[in-house]
N, C-alpha and C positions, 0 to 999 in steps of 0.2 A: 504494500500500500504506500503510495506516494503522498506527499504533502503539497497542498495547493499554496503557492506563494501569495496569491491574491487573498484567499480566505484568512491566511495567517498574518496579513499585514506587512509582509516583507517587501512587496512592490505594489504598485497600483496598476490597474488595467490601462494600457495605452494603445488603443486601437480606434480606427475610424469607421464611420458608416460607409457601406458600399454604394449607397445612393447619393448622398450629398457631401461625403468626405469630412463631416464634422466628428469631433470626439464623441465616443459612445459613453453612456452612463451605465455603470455596473450596479445591478440590483441584487447581486449575490447568487448563490447556488440555486438552480432551478428546483431542486428537491425540497427546498424550504417553502415552496409555494404550492405543494401538493396538499395532502390531507393535514388535518389539524396538528397531529403529533409527528408527522414525518420528519420534521427538522431535528427531532431528538433520536431518530433511529441511526444505527451505524451507517456511515457513509458508503461503505462497500456493499451493504445490503440494499440501499436505495439505488445504487448504480445498476443493480441487476434488473430492476423493474422500471427504469426511467424512460425506456424506449430508444435510447441511444446505443447503437451497436458498438461494442468493444471499448467503451469508456473506462471500464474497470481494468481490462487487460492492457490497454494502451496508456493507462494512468493519466486520464484527462478529467478535469473538473468542469462540468458544464455550468456556465453562468448565464443568467438572463440579462441581456443588454438592450438598451433603447437609445435611440438618437433623440436628443432634446430639440433638434431643429425640425426634422421631417417626421418624427414619430415612428420610424421603422424599428421593429423589435426583432430580436433573433437570439439564438443560443450561441455563445462563444465558448469553445473548448480550450481551457487553460491547461498547459502541460504541467503536470505535477513534478516535484523534485524529490 
């Protein structure tokens, strides 16, 4: 199991919108937006059911990101360390 540098405050997300090229706002792990108590489940367990292929095996942490300018939302996969 890797460690997400974004979730652990080691770095901040620095990526831009593919539509308007403005900085994206990171709203955290997508698993935190599922069911009421899913944010408290083990991360590796939620990766098995989040619908993203191989994020557990490839050590990726899926983050919900949105563009403040155009409103485009997407999932950004952060490489764990």
